[in-house]
TORRO-803548 format. One record per atom (N, C-alpha, C): x, y, z. Coordinates in pm, whole numbers, plus 50000, padded with zeros to 5 digits. Layout:
BEGIN
XYZ/...
This chain:
BEGIN
267907276198951/267637278998809/268937281098734/269867288898793/271147291498729/271947278398719/271837270098822/272547257398821/272007248298712/270677248598690/270067240498585/270517244898448/270587258098423/271027263398293/272457259498265/273317260298366/274727256498347/274847241798315/274027233598377/274067219298350/273657216198207/272657223598157/272217221498018/273317225197920/274007236297948/275087240797857/276207230597855/276607225797973/277697215997980/277327203197907/276077198797924/275627186697856/275637188497705/275177200297657/275157203197513/276557203197455/277487209397528/278867209897479/279477196097474/279217187797574/279807174497578/279287165697466/278047167997427/277477160297316/277997165497182/278067178997168/278387185097040/279857183497002/280737181497101/282157180897067/282487168796982/281587159496972/281807147696889/281047148296757/280297158896734/279437159196616/280127164696492/281327170596506/282137175096394/281397184996305/280837195496363/280147205496282/280537219696321/281597221296398/282007234596441/282607242696325/283427236296243/283987242896124/283207237896004/282427246595944/281547242395834/282147244895695/283167253195686/283767255695555/285037263895565/286007260695478/287257268195469/287537270795321/287627283595283/287927287195144/289047297495142/289717298095027/290797307895011/290557315994885/291097327894882/290997336494763/292307344194745/292697347094619/292007342994496/292067327994475/291197322894387/291097308394370/292377302394314/293017309294220/294307304794166/295377314594213/295807312594336/296697322294399/298127320894350/298807332294339/300227332694306/300977340294415/302317339794407/303127345594514/303097360794518/302457367094420/302317381694423/300927386094468/300067376394503/298697379394544/298597380894696/297647389194739/297267389794881/296267378394904/296667368394982/295867356395000/295047357495129/293767354695117/292857354595231/292277340695251/292077336795376/291407324195410/290147327695489/289007322895442/287727325495508/287237312695575/286897314095703/286437302695783/284987304995820/284137295395792/282747295395836/282607284895945/282067288996058/281947279496169/280777282596259/280697275396369/279617276896465/280167278896606/279487287396681/279757289096824/278657281896902/278987277397024/278037269197100/276957277297171/277167290397182/276187298397256/276217312697205/275157319797230/275057333597182/275977343097255/276507339097367/277397347997443/278867344697421/279167336897315/280557333097284/281147342597181/282437344597188/283187352397090/284467344697057/285227349796960/286427342396918/287537352096879/288747346896879/289937353996833/290737344196748/291207348796630/291977339996542/293437344396537/294287334796509/295707337396489/296227327196387/297357330296323/297897320896225/299417320896230/299967310096178/301427308796168/301747300496045/302937302895987/303407295295871/304757289395907/304827276195904/306077269195932/306357259695816/307367262995736/307657254695620/306487254795524/305947242895498/304817241595406/303517239195480/303457243495607/302247241695687/301747255295733/300497258095704/299827270295751/298817266095857/298947271695977/298037268196086/297247280496128/295937278996132/295047289696180/294297284296301/294407291296412/293697287596535/292577297496563/291387292096585/290237300196625/289937296696771/290177305996861/289987303897004/288667310197048/287747301597095/286407305897135/286367307297287/285767318097332/285547320097476/284127325297496/283547321597610/282177325697640/282137332397777/281387342897789/281277349997916/279877355497932/279477357298056/278147362598082/277067352298060/275857357098046/274707348298029/274277348797883/274117337397819/273647336697682/272717324997662/272197324097540/271307312997508/272127301497451/271847289397493/272597277797444/272137273697305/272357282397207/271967279697068/273207280596979/273217272696875/274337273096780/274307286496708/275447293696714/275537306996654/276607306996545/276227308596417/277217308496308/278157320596317/279387318696267/280327329896257/281097328796126/281717339896091/282537340695969/283787348596002/284937342895969/286197349395999/287097348995876/287677360495839/288627361195728/290007364295783/290937355395752/292327356795797/293177360895677/293887371995689/294737376995580/296127371095595/296497362295502/297847356495503/298847365695435/298357374095343/299237382995267/299917375595153/301057380695108/301827374195001/302757363795064/302657351495019/303497340795072/304207333994956/305357327594982/306137321494874/305367310494802/305767308094678/305157297394600/305437283794664/304377275794682/304527262594743/303177255694744/303187242694774/301957235294800/301837233594951/300907240895010/300807241595155/299707232295206/299927227395330/298867220895407/298247231495497/296947233695480/296237243895557/295447236995669/295817239995793/295167233995910/294427244895986/293127242796007/292307252096085/291817244696210/292177249896326/291757244096453/290777253496522/289727247896579/288817255796661/288887250496805/289197259596898/289317256297041/288187263097117/287737256297225/286747262097315/287087258097458/287167267897546/287537265497685/288877258197694/289787261297598/291117255497598/291197241697538/290067235997500/290067222697440/289787223297291/290367213997216/290187213497071/288797208197038/288037216296964/286717211996921/286757204496787/287507210296693/287527204096559/288727209096481/289227200596390/290327204096299/289877201896155/290147211696071/289857210595927/291177211695852/291457201895767/292717201595692/292417201895542/293117210595470/292967211595325/294297215495263/294327216295130/295537219995058/295387234095002/296487241595001/296517254894942/297747255894853/297507256994722/298607257994626/298817272494588/300067276994596/300427290694560/301437289894446/301067295594331/301937295194214/302867307194207/303547307994091/304507318694067/303847329193978/303957341694016/303387352493935/304147353693803/303387356293696/303987358293565/304277373093546/305537376193518/305927390093498/305817394593353/305307385493268/305157388893126/303737393593098/303607404293023/302297409092977/302387412492829/301317409592756/301257412592613/299937419592585/300007431392523/298787438892492/299047447992373/298407444992259/298557453292139/297177455992079/297077467392011/295897470991933/296357475991797/295397477591705/295707482091569/295297496491548/296137503891476/295747517391435/294667516591328/294777506791235/293787504591130/293617489591113/292357485091099/292107470791082/292317466190939/292457475590844/292697472090706/293677481690641/294607476290563/295607484390494/295847478790356/296507486590273/296837482390137/298257476790134/298517468290035/299867463090017/300837474790001/301937474090074/302947484590066/302777495590168/301617496090236/301407506090340/301917500990474/302197510090565/302687506490698/301517503290790/301547491590850/300567487690951/301167490091089/300457497591173/300977501291305/300307492891414/301137486991500/300667479791618/300937488591740/299897492491810/300027501491924/300257493392051/301307496992124/301637490292250/300697495192360/299887486092414/298947489692521/299407484692657/300687481392669/301227476592796/301857462992785/302947461892709/303637449092688/304957449192764/305227438192836/306467437092911/306947422592908/308247420692889/308817407292892/310257407492846/310977396892882/312377395792841/312507392592693/311537384992639/311557380792499/310187382992438/310157388392317/308907390192243/308957381892116/307907374192090/307827365891969/306567369891892/306767374291766/305667378291679/305407367191578/304117364191553/303757354391451/302637359791364/302807357691233/301817361491132/301267348791070/300027345291102/299427332691058/300337320791091/300967321291208/301807310291254/303267311491219/303627320591129/305027322191087/305647333991162/306857331991214/307537342491289/307937353991196/307707366291239/308177378091167/308617388391270/309317398591223/309897408391314/309537422491270/308497428391328/308157442291296/309187451791354/309187463891301/310117474191348/309497482091462/310337486491554/309847494891662/309487508791609/308437514491667/307987527791626/307637535791751/307237548291729/306917556991843/305737551691923/304777545291855/303587540191923/303717525691966/304727518891914/304887504691945/305727497891840/305047492291735/305747485491628/305007488091496/305717485891385/305117487591253/305687477091159/304897474091053/305327463990956/304637466690823/305317463490714/304747464690579/304497450590527/303227447090508/302857433890457/302867433990305/303397423290246/303497422290101/302537412090042/301767405190128/300807395290081/299397399590122/298437399190027/297067403190062/296367392290143/295257396090206/294447386690280/294447389690429/293817380590505/293737381990650/295027377390716/295547385590804/296757382390879/296397381791028/296487369791086/296247368091229/297577369791302/297697380891374/298947384591439/298867381091588/299867373691637/299947369991778/301287374791833/301227382491943/302437386892013/302497379492146/303587371692164/303817364292289/304977370692363/304717374392488/305737380092575/306167369492677/307487367792694/308027357392782/308947363892884/308747360693014/309627366493117/310827357393143/311667361193238/312917353993264/312707339993319/311517337193375/311237323793428/310607314593325/310307319893206/309647311993103/308147313693101/307607321393194/306167324093196/305827333393078/304677331193015/304337338792895/302907343892898/302667354092817/301347359892798/301227363692651/300027362092593/299837364792451/298637373692427/298717381492321/297577389292272/297567388392121/296417390792059/296307389091914/295407399691852/295667402591725/294847411591644/294767405691504/293787410091427/293637405691288/293617417891198/294457417791094/294517428891000/294267423490860/293497430990781/293177427090643/294017435590549/294797428990463/295657435890367/295027434590228/294807446090162/294117446290034/295107447689919/294747441389806/295507443389683/295327457589632/296337462589561/296197475489494/295317473789371/294537483889335/293737482889213/294647482889090/294097477688980/294837477188854/294017484388748/294667493388673/293997500388564/294867499688440/294227501088325/294937502688198/294487515888135/295387522188060/295077534987995/295137533487844/294257540287777/294277541187630/293987555587591/294327559187468/294157573187426/293737574087281/293167585587248/292877589387110/293717601787080/294567601386977/295437612986949/294637625386912/295207636786941/294647649486891/294897650286741/294057657686670/294167658186524/295257667686476/295777676186566/296917684586531/297667687986658/298807694486642/299677697086757/299037706686858/298127715286813/297497724886903/296007722286921/295547710886868/294117707886876/293747702187012/292607706587064/292127701787194/291057691087174/291407680587100/290427669987075/290977656087104/292087655387175/292597642387218/291827637187340/291927624087364/291227618087478/292127607887547/291877606087677/292557595687755/291507588487838/291577575087839/290597566887909/291297557388006/290807556988129/291287547288228/290267536088240/290717523688225/289847512088239/290257504388363/289297501988452/289577494888577/289587479788551/290717473488578/290847458988564/290427452088693/290837457488807/290467451688936/290457462489043/289687459989146/289527469689256/288067472189283/287617470989409/286197472489440/285717486889423/284437488289396/283817501489388/283587506989528/283377520189541/283347530289434/284747533989386/284787538589259/286057542689198/286117557889188/287217563489229/287427577989221/288687580689139/288517588689033/289647592088945/290107606288973/291407608188969/291967621688979/293137622688881/292937630688774/293987632788676/294947643488726/296137643688669/297157653288714/296737667688686/295757669688598/295237683088570/294187687288671/293807678188762/292777681188861/291407676188823/291257670788701/289957665888657/289617652588724/288317650088739/287867637588800/286987629488705/286837634088579/286007626888483/286817615988415/286097606488358/286727595588282/285757591288173/286137592488042/287487596187995/287747611188008/289017614487996/289427628487997/289477633187852/288697643387820/288577647787681/289097661987664/289167666187534/289617679687503/291087681887533/291937672187496/293337672587534/294247676487419/295257684387450/296387686487359/297277674087363/298107672287261/299117661687271/299987663887395/300347653187461/301177654287581/301037642087671/301697642887787/301677631987884/300657634987994/299897624788031/298867626288133/298927614288229/298647616888354/298617606088454/297327606988534/296897595488584/295657594788662/295877585688782/295247589288892/295267581089013/293867575989040/293757562889060/292477556689095/292507552789243/291477556989316/291267552489454/290037543489455/290207530989504/289087521589500/288327521389633/287387511989645/286547511289763/287257507489891/288487502189880/289287499089999/290207510590037/290067521889967/290947533589984/292377530589941/292547520289856/293857517489796/293947524789663/295147528689624/295297536889504/296437531889417/296327535289289/297387532589193/297417543989093/298577546589035/298757557688940/299397552388812/298857556288699/299407552488568/299467564888479/300327564188376/300507575388283/300327570688139/299977580088052/299827577187910/300137589687830/300527587687705/300827598687614/299697600087512/299157612087502/298187615187397/298977621087280/298937614087167/299767618087053/299117628286963/299807630986853/299347640086748/299207631886622/298007631386565/297747622586450/298377627586322/298827639986317/299427645286195/300767638586172/300917632086054/302177625686019/302397612486090/301407607486163/301557594886235/300577584886176/301077573186151/300227562486100/299507556286218/298237559486237/297487555286354/296767542186328/296657534286435/295957521586423/294507523586387/293937535086429/292527537586400/292277538586250/293307541886172/293127542886027/292897529185965/293247518486039/293037505085987/291727498986034/291027506186127/289817500486184/288807511686210/287577508886180/286517518286215/285227510486239/284347516586317/283057510186341/281997520886365/280767516986337/279617525486362/278627517686449/277917524986535/276867518686616/275607527186607/274457520486608/273167527286597/272077517886648/270947522786693/270647536886719/271387541786845/271537554486854/272207560586969/271537573986999/270787575187107/270637565487216/269787553387178/269847542987265/269177530387236/268407525887360/267417517387335/266687511087446/267327497887488/268447494287427/269147481987465/269717474587346/268997474587232/269477467687113/270317477087030/271577473387006/272517481886931/273057473886813/273057480086695/273637474286574/275037479886554/275947471186512/277347475186497/277857470386362/278487479586288/279197476386164/280657479886183/281557470286162/282987472986179/283737468586054/284807476286025/285637473485908/287097475185946/287937465585902/289377466985920/290087462185794/291247467985770/291997464785649/292777451785667/293367450085787/294137437985815/293337428785906/293517415685886/292837406085971/293547405386107/292957411886204/293477411686341/292357407986437/292747401086544/291777398186649/291257411286708/289937412486717/289347424686771/288557421386897/288687429986995/287997428287124/287067440087144/285797437187171/284817447587202/284637448187353/284687460287405/284467462387548/283417473187568/282497470787663/281547480887708/282027485587845/282217498687860/282807504287982/281867514888037/281597514288168/280797524988228/281677536888263/281067547588311/281827559888333/282707559488458/282647548488535/283607546888645/284847539388601/284887535688469/286047528488417/285937513488429/284797508288473/284627493888491/284167487488360/284817476488322/284417468888204/283207460388241/282047463188180/280827455888214/280527444788112/281197445087996/281007434687895/282247434187807/282687421987773/283837420387683/283557408687590/283737411087457/283447400887356/284607400187258/285037388087223/286027385987118/285297385086985/285577394686895/284877395286766/285567387386657/286687381286687/287397373786584/288267382786498/288527378386374/289457385786287/288837388786151/287497390686143/286857393686016/287217407685968/287337409185836/287587422385779/286347431085792/285187425085768/283917432385780/283027424385874/282467431285971/281657424386071/280407432686099/279257426486086/277987433086116/277217424286215/276837429986328/276157421986430/275347431286520/274547425186607/273707432786700/273977427886843/273837437086937/273987433887079/272727438287152/272167429187233/271037432787319/271607434487460/271817446987498/272497450087623/271487450987738/271647442387835/270787442787954/271527450488064/271627463488041/272347472188133/271427483188183/271817489288292/271037500388347/271117512388253/270117521088263/270137533288183/271327541888220/271917548488121/273057557088147/273947558288026/275097564488046/276057566787938/277187556487950/277557550487835/278597540387831/279577543587719/280717536887723/281707537687618/281857524087554/281877523887419/282167511587347/283577512787289/284417503187324/285807503487279/286077490787200/286477492587073/286907481286990/288337484286947/289257475686993/290687478386979/290977491987044/291477501686971/291787514687030/290787525486990/289677521586930/288667531286889/287547531386993/287167543387038/286187544787144/285037553587095/283807549287125/282647557487096/281717557287216/281067568587238/280167570187352/278737567787306/277947560787389/276527558887359/275747558887490/274437559987478/273597560387598/272447550587583/271997545387698/270847536487703/269707543587775/268517542787714/267357549587773/266527539787854/
């Protein structure tokens, strides 16, 4: 019986040695290996019997890597094909295009050879990694680029494709942009071998808001009846006003003659500051003396009648302004000495200011 079993095994081995199925697969990792990586080779194969075991060894000679799998069998086992898996650690090896040869031996004889290519590249010593402190800033403000781990012999910065040079800062780098809009920033780090790595961020730069100021003089040097009005020309809502006196209303009323300044902060958190002088009408020839207008009814449901009179023929501009300083309507009235007309205002209910030239009147819509 033992003699019969041995004969079956020998016959199976003699037939199988020509079937080319002992080594079923050879793979390496990582897939794109470099000379700084720990490289592993995994071999999938078959043993001729359940009582077989194996030992692997490898060698590197020039551009040839040889792995030998030596199979030995002992004791009594079943003559069945038994799959195996073996991982050979090559470690870090120099950059080259290698021929990888895997040999499987059994009982001292070569069963099968598998030949493949293994390419090992050069590790890149350049890294680029930046983040933004703020994704949006105003013109003239400092934009900070935070260094999250950048290394290289040469750093190249580009703003929408154009090279620029930010200043180094405690957190990384900083730059003041003078043009509004989206800025696509790319930082490329290059090492001594020419290998490079890039990272990018996008920052939005906002325009500063624009305001104009106008005033109504006080009627005397000590009278508290002067006014100052800020009109928003550009800048997204919401609008926040802060006068140098601490007031946040607009217009600013009950003023003595003097100098006043206001800061507007718009919806982008960008700000601008302007100043104006509230005069004293005593002894001063005021423009308002050449122009006057009346509006009625006040309050109104939308239809407003206006009578205006001026002594000199000058172009007159009518503006409707809400209490945030935004101009919601502007009309050129021409240069008539006397003008009577009506406006049907399709505006939300609330309080508005009507400004014709430098004369301002407040009205409300119900």
